N, C-alpha and C positions, 0 to 999 in steps of 0.2 A: 482871445475870445472877439466873437464879432455879435453884434446885435442887429436885430431887423424887427420892423413893424409888420404885423399882419393887417394889410388894410381892410380886409374883410370883418375883422373884430375891432379895429379901433373906432372908437365913438366920439374921439376928439376931447376929451377930458382935459388933456393937457399935462396930467402929473408927471410924465416922461420928462417933459420939458423943463417944468418947475425943478423936478429933482435933480436933473442931470442936462443942464443947459449946454453943456460941452459936448455931449454926444447926439442930442436931438433937437430938431428944428422944428416949427409949425408950418403949415402951408396957408395958404390966403384964407381957407374956411376953418382953421384951427385943428387940423388933424395933424399927427404926429409923423415925422418922418426923419429918416437917418442919411445925414449927407455922406456923400462917399460910398467907400464899399463897407461900411459898418464896423471896421476893425477898432476896437476899443485900445486908446493909448494906454500905455503902462501907467498905474497908479489910479486909473479911472475904473477899474473891474467892480469895485465895491459901488458906486454909484451907478452902474449898469444893473447890477443884481437889485439896489434898492428900487430903481425905476422900474424894474420887470415885477418884483413884488407887490408893488403899490399901484400896478395898472389892472383896474377894475375888471377889464373885459380881457385880461390875459392876451393881450395883443402884442407886447414886448416879446420878442423870443431872443435867447442867448444860446449861442453855439460855441463850444469850446473847440479850439482849433487842434489838430494834432502834431 
């Protein structure tokens, strides 16, 4: 699984970082960002789904790897 943030949708609510700080960072202006290549480590899938489900702008995008 990989996680991304659509920068065109992100409004800087910070819920992704609050819910899954191991998967997300905040930039200097408070907008979310994904460090590295966005690969979700084993055991963090539920946190990634929770962050995506709680983003009011639907800016957190999850993709399943084949």
